[in-house]
C-alpha positions in Angstrom: -23.5 8.9 4.3 -26.1 6.5 5.9 -23.3 5.2 8.3 -22.5 8.8 9.3 -26.2 9.5 10.0 -26.5 6.4 12.2 -23.3 7.3 14.1 -24.6 10.9 14.7 -27.8 9.5 16.0 -25.7 7.2 18.3 -23.9 10.3 19.6 -27.1 11.3 21.4 -26.3 8.5 23.9 -24.4 9.1 27.0 -21.2 7.9 28.6 -19.2 5.1 26.9 -21.9 4.7 24.1 -21.4 8.3 23.2 -17.6 7.9 23.2 -17.9 4.8 20.9 -20.1 6.8 18.5 -17.5 9.6 18.4 -14.7 7.1 17.7 -16.7 5.4 14.9 -17.5 8.7 13.3 -13.8 9.7 13.6 -12.8 6.5 11.8 -15.2 7.5 9.0 -13.4 10.8 8.6 -9.9 9.4 9.0 -10.2 6.1 6.9 -13.5 5.1 5.4 -15.1 8.2 3.9 -14.5 9.0 0.1 -11.4 11.2 -0.3 -13.5 14.4 -0.7 -15.1 13.9 2.7 -12.1 12.8 4.6 -10.7 15.1 7.3 -7.9 14.3 9.8 -8.7 17.5 11.7 -12.4 16.5 12.2 -11.3 12.9 13.2 -8.9 14.3 15.7 -11.5 16.6 17.3 -13.9 13.7 17.6 -11.3 11.4 19.1 -10.3 14.0 21.7 -14.0 14.6 22.6 -14.4 10.9 23.1 -11.2 10.7 25.1 -12.6 13.4 27.5 -15.7 11.3 28.0 -13.7 8.1 28.6 -11.3 9.6 31.2 -14.1 11.2 33.1 -16.3 8.1 33.5 -17.1 7.2 37.1 -15.9 3.6 36.7 -12.8 2.4 34.8 -13.9 -1.1 33.8 -11.9 -3.2 31.4 -14.3 -2.3 28.6 -13.6 1.4 29.3 -9.8 0.7 29.2 -10.3 -1.1 25.9 -12.1 2.0 24.5 -9.3 4.2 25.8 -6.7 2.1 24.1 -8.3 2.2 20.7 -9.1 5.8 21.0 -5.4 6.4 21.4 -4.6 4.0 18.5 -6.9 6.3 16.4 -5.1 9.5 17.5 -1.7 7.8 16.8 -2.9 7.4 13.1 -3.3 11.1 12.9 0.2 11.8 14.2 1.6 9.1 11.9 0.0 10.8 8.8 1.5 14.1 9.9 5.0 12.6 10.1 5.2 13.0 13.9 6.5 9.4 14.3 7.9 10.0 17.7 4.6 11.0 19.2 2.7 8.2 17.4 5.2 5.6 18.6 4.9 6.8 22.3 1.2 6.7 22.1 1.2 3.1 20.7 3.8 1.8 23.1 1.7 3.1 26.1 -1.5 1.6 24.5 0.2 -1.8 24.1 1.5 -1.8 27.6 -1.9 -1.0 28.9 -3.5 -3.8 26.8 -1.2 -6.4 28.3 -3.1 -5.8 31.6 -6.4 -6.8 30.1 -8.0 -10.0 28.8 -7.8 -8.5 25.3 -4.0 -8.9 25.2 -4.0 -12.2 23.2 -6.5 -11.4 20.5 -6.9 -9.4 17.3 -6.8 -6.1 19.3 -3.1 -6.7 20.2 -2.0 -7.5 16.7 -3.5 -4.4 15.3 -1.6 -2.2 17.8 1.7 -4.2 17.3 1.4 -3.9 13.5 0.6 -0.2 13.6 3.7 0.4 15.8 5.8 -1.6 13.4 4.6 0.6 10.5 5.4 3.8 12.5 8.9 2.5 13.2 9.4 1.5 9.6 8.3 5.0 8.5 10.8 6.6 10.9 13.7 4.4 9.7 13.9 2.5 12.9 14.0 -0.8 11.0 15.1 -3.2 13.8 12.2 -2.1 15.9 9.8 -2.2 13.0 10.8 -5.8 12.2 10.3 -6.8 15.8 6.8 -5.4 16.1 5.7 -6.5 12.6 6.9 -10.1 13.3 5.2 -10.0 16.7 1.9 -9.2 15.0 2.4 -12.1 12.5 3.2 -14.5 15.3 -0.1 -13.8 16.9 -2.1 -13.8 13.6 -0.1 -15.5 10.8 -3.0 -15.7 8.4 -3.7 -12.0 8.1 -2.3 -10.9 4.7 -1.8 -7.3 5.5 0.8 -8.1 8.2 2.9 -10.1 5.9 2.6 -7.4 3.2 3.8 -4.7 5.7 6.8 -6.9 6.6 7.6 -7.4 2.9 7.6 -3.6 2.3 9.9 -3.2 5.3 12.4 -5.7 3.8 12.0 -4.0 0.4 12.9 -0.7 2.0 16.2 -2.2 3.5 16.9 -4.1 0.2 16.4 -7.6 1.6 14.8 -8.8 -1.6 14.7 -12.5 -0.8 13.1 -11.9 2.7 10.6 -9.4 1.1 9.7 -12.1 -1.5 9.1 -14.7 1.2 6.9 -12.4 3.1 4.9 -11.4 0.0 4.4 -15.0 -1.0 3.1 -15.7 2.5 0.7 -12.8 2.1 -0.5 -14.2 -1.2 -1.2 -17.6 0.5 -3.4 -15.8 3.0 -5.3 -13.9 0.4 -5.5 -14.4 -3.4 -7.8 -11.5 -4.0 -5.7 -8.5 -3.1 -4.1 -7.2 -6.3 -1.4 -5.3 -4.4 0.2 -8.5 -3.2 1.0 -10.2 -6.5 1.9 -6.8 -7.9 4.5 -6.4 -5.1 5.8 -9.9 -5.9 6.1 -8.9 -9.6 8.0 -5.8 -8.6 10.4 -7.8 -6.4 11.0 -10.5 -9.1 11.7 -7.7 -11.6 14.4 -6.3 -9.3 15.9 -9.9 -9.3 15.9 -10.0 -13.1 13.3 -12.9 -13.0 11.2 -11.3 -15.7 9.0 -14.2 -16.8 7.9 -14.9 -13.2 7.5 -11.2 -12.6 5.2 -11.0 -15.6 3.1 -14.0 -14.3 2.8 -12.2 -10.9 1.4 -9.1 -12.7 -1.0 -11.4 -14.5 -2.3 -12.7 -11.2 -2.6 -9.1 -10.0 -4.6 -8.1 -13.0 -6.9 -11.1 -12.5 -7.7 -9.6 -9.1 -8.4 -6.2 -10.6 -8.8 -6.2 -14.3 -9.7 -2.6 -14.7 -6.2 -1.5 -13.7 -4.2 -0.7 -16.8 -1.0 -0.1 -14.9 -1.0 -3.7 -13.9 -1.5 -4.9 -17.5 1.4 -2.6 -18.5 3.5 -4.2 -15.8 2.8 -7.7 -17.2 3.6 -6.5 -20.8 6.8 -4.8 -19.7 8.1 -8.0 -17.9 7.1 -10.3 -20.7 9.0 -8.1 -23.1 12.1 -8.1 -20.8 11.8 -11.9 -20.8 11.8 -12.0 -24.6 8.2 -13.2 -24.7 7.1 -10.6 -27.3 3.8 -12.3 -28.4 2.7 -12.4 -24.7 3.9 -8.8 -24.3 1.8 -7.7 -27.3 -1.3 -9.5 -25.9 -1.0 -7.6 -22.6 -0.3 -4.2 -24.2 -3.6 -4.7 -26.0 -5.3 -4.8 -22.6 -4.0 -1.4 -21.6 -6.3 1.6 -21.7 -3.8 4.5 -22.3 -6.2 7.0 -20.9 -6.0 5.4 -17.5 -2.2 5.8 -17.3 -0.1 8.5 -15.8 2.2 10.5 -18.2 5.2 8.4 -17.1 3.3 5.2 -17.6 2.2 6.4 -21.1 5.9 7.0 -22.0 6.8 3.5 -20.8 4.0 2.1 -22.9 5.1 4.0 -26.0 8.7 2.8 -25.6 7.4 -0.7 -25.0 5.4 -0.5 -28.2 8.6 0.6 -30.1 10.6 -2.2 -28.6 7.9 -4.7 -29.7 8.0 -3.3 -33.3 11.8 -3.8 -33.3 11.7 -7.3 -32.0 8.8 -8.3 -34.3 10.7 -7.1 -37.3 8.4 -4.2 -38.0 11.4 -1.7 -37.9 14.4 -3.0 -39.8 16.8 0.0 -40.3 18.4 2.8 -38.3 16.6 5.6 -40.2 13.2 4.2 -39.4 14.1 3.7 -35.8 15.5 7.3 -35.6 12.2 8.6 -37.0 10.2 6.7 -34.4 12.4 7.9 -31.6 12.1 11.5 -32.7 8.3 11.3 -32.8 8.4 10.0 -29.2 10.9 12.8 -28.2 8.5 15.4 -29.6 5.9 13.8 -27.3 8.2 13.5 -24.3 10.9 16.2 -24.7 12.3 15.6 -21.3 12.6 11.8 -21.5 16.1 10.6 -20.5 15.3 7.1 -21.9 14.5 8.5 -25.4 17.6 10.8 -25.3 19.8 7.8 -24.3 18.3 5.6 -27.1 19.0 8.2 -29.7 22.6 8.6 -28.4 23.2 4.9 -28.5 21.8 4.6 -32.0 24.6 6.8 -33.4 27.5 6.1 -31.2 
């Protein structure tokens, strides 16, 4: 809230300074405020008010052009969130073309626009264009983890798992503190059936964010798939069930049952049937539990 008060005080300025204040306040509402305070409608209104100021300034200096470009980058975010990818892509293409005519073209400012356009094309299913722009951003700034991560998600979307893994590993080289990156690596390795490596990737993710029980569950699940039951039990013990979704709780309960089986704590069909029926009462619509019961007696 202190930031918002400062930006609102800044709004008392005139000209380009007032437009900048509007833009900064818009980004608070669009991206940085807590969820309860976010408002794309408020952000859009502020961006459009700033745009009116910028296009009516007496002199169009390079700095004014820069502010115009990033104002439109902000408005493209609003259209992107609404699912209007065509409008968002047209706005970003025009902004990139305009940026090429300025001295800002080779810096961070260009990579942001290129990556954002790549994400828009990825969301709209135009994967070749998405790859082109995401790679262009990486070429200009190869040490920024988010750009590699966005490329990895694109490759995952089109089922290029090896390419996705390469991009995700590059992202982890750029930053070892973002839990989502090793978590993505773990997911990709799981899809390949490389469960032990997947489990260790989830361990790295948990080390970045040890309060996330879903990550600990991911480690436990993959250790179990790898046949490393002692390790799986160790990671199950780190999970706070109350922080899991209903689906994750079901996964955890099935995992605990699998551990009991493989650790010799359940040694006959009758006991297993009882355990599965207890779970079925808890999760009556579970396909996995129904399938296990059917397999048990077929």
